[in-house]
C-alpha positions as CSV (number, residue, x, y, z in Angstrom):
1,X,13.0,58.8,84.4
2,X,10.2,58.2,81.8
3,X,7.4,59.2,84.2
4,X,9.4,62.3,85.1
5,X,9.7,63.3,81.5
6,X,6.0,62.6,80.9
7,X,5.0,64.8,83.9
8,X,7.3,67.6,82.7
9,X,5.7,67.4,79.2
10,X,2.2,67.6,80.5
11,X,3.1,70.6,82.6
12,X,4.7,72.2,79.6
13,X,1.6,71.6,77.6
14,X,-0.5,73.3,80.2
15,X,1.8,76.2,80.4
16,X,1.7,76.7,76.6
17,X,-2.1,76.5,76.4
18,X,-2.3,79.1,79.2
19,X,0.0,81.5,77.4
20,X,-1.9,81.0,74.2
21,X,-5.2,81.7,76.0
22,X,-3.8,84.9,77.3
23,X,-2.3,86.2,74.1
24,X,1.2,85.7,75.0
25,X,2.1,83.5,72.1
26,X,4.5,86.0,70.7
27,X,6.8,86.3,73.6
28,X,10.3,85.0,74.2
29,X,9.0,82.9,77.1
30,X,6.6,81.1,74.9
31,X,9.3,80.4,72.4
32,X,11.4,78.8,75.2
33,X,8.6,76.7,76.3
34,X,8.1,75.3,72.7
35,X,11.8,74.6,72.4
36,X,11.8,73.0,75.8
37,X,8.9,70.8,74.9
38,X,10.7,69.6,71.7
39,X,13.8,68.7,73.5
40,X,11.9,66.7,76.3
41,X,9.7,65.0,73.7
42,X,12.9,63.9,71.7
43,X,14.6,62.7,74.9
44,X,11.5,60.7,75.9
45,X,11.2,59.2,72.5
46,X,15.0,58.2,72.6
47,X,14.9,56.7,76.0
48,X,12.0,54.6,75.0
49,X,13.7,53.5,71.9
50,X,16.8,52.5,73.9
51,X,14.9,50.7,76.6
52,X,12.7,48.9,73.9
53,X,9.5,50.1,75.6
54,X,6.5,50.9,73.3
55,X,3.3,50.8,75.1
56,X,4.4,53.0,78.0
57,X,6.0,55.6,75.9
58,X,3.1,56.3,73.4
59,X,1.6,59.6,74.0
């Protein structure tokens, strides 16, 4: 689960950077990506906290 969330987070980072590079940072899709990234990052942090894992979850 943690690896899946990490891969999704990396994918979102790439998509965000791509949209910024192409001047689409003011679109609704960009805002949705930012919100999704925040949600996944929070979920990843909470899962790691519940499982007591520190080294594996640090980004």
